[in-house]
N, C-alpha and C positions, 0 to 999 in steps of 0.2 A: 168360773164355770167352764169356759172353753178349755182350760187346762185339764179339767176332769175328762172331757170328751176326748181330747188328744191322748190322755193316759189310757183310757179305755180302748181306743183304737190300737195303740201300741201294744197293749196287753193281748188283744185279740190276734194281732199279727204274729206276735211272739209265740202264742200257743199253737197257732196253725202251722208255723214253721217247725216247731218241736214235734208235732204229730207227724208231719210229713217226713221227718228224719228217721222214724221208726221203720225197721225193715219189715218185710212181709212176715217173717218168722216171729218177730216181736209182737206184731199186730195179732197174730194167731194166739200167742201167749196171753195177751190182754183179753181177747175174746173168751178163751178158755177160763181165765180167772173170773170174769164177770158171770159166765154161766155157772161156774162152780159155786161162787159166793151167793148167787141168787137162787140156785137150785136146792141148796140145803143138804147136799151130799156130804160135805165136810164143813168144819168151822171156817170162818173167814180167815183166820190165822193160817190154817192148814192150806187153804187155797192160795194165800199169798206166798207161802213157802214153795208150793208147786210152781207158781208163776216165776219166782226167782230162779228155780232150777231150770225152767224152760228158757229163760232169758240167758242164763249162763251157757246153756247148750247152743243157743243161737250165736252167741259171741264166739264160742269155740269153733263152730262150723262156718263162721264168716257170713252169717245171715241166712244160711240155707235152712230148710225145714228140719226140725228136731227129730 
């Protein structure tokens, strides 16, 4: 039982570290994706494609706004 608790804590810490590594630009891409997917303007797949384009733009610009 204690090993499960330790595993859960380790998983939680790893996920928060990963989220903090996202740049401001990538965070904007994620927010845009979520609003696109829940808004119903495009299909979820089309929203995912737009998110990837946004992320690639972020990488090319070094984390600045697209």
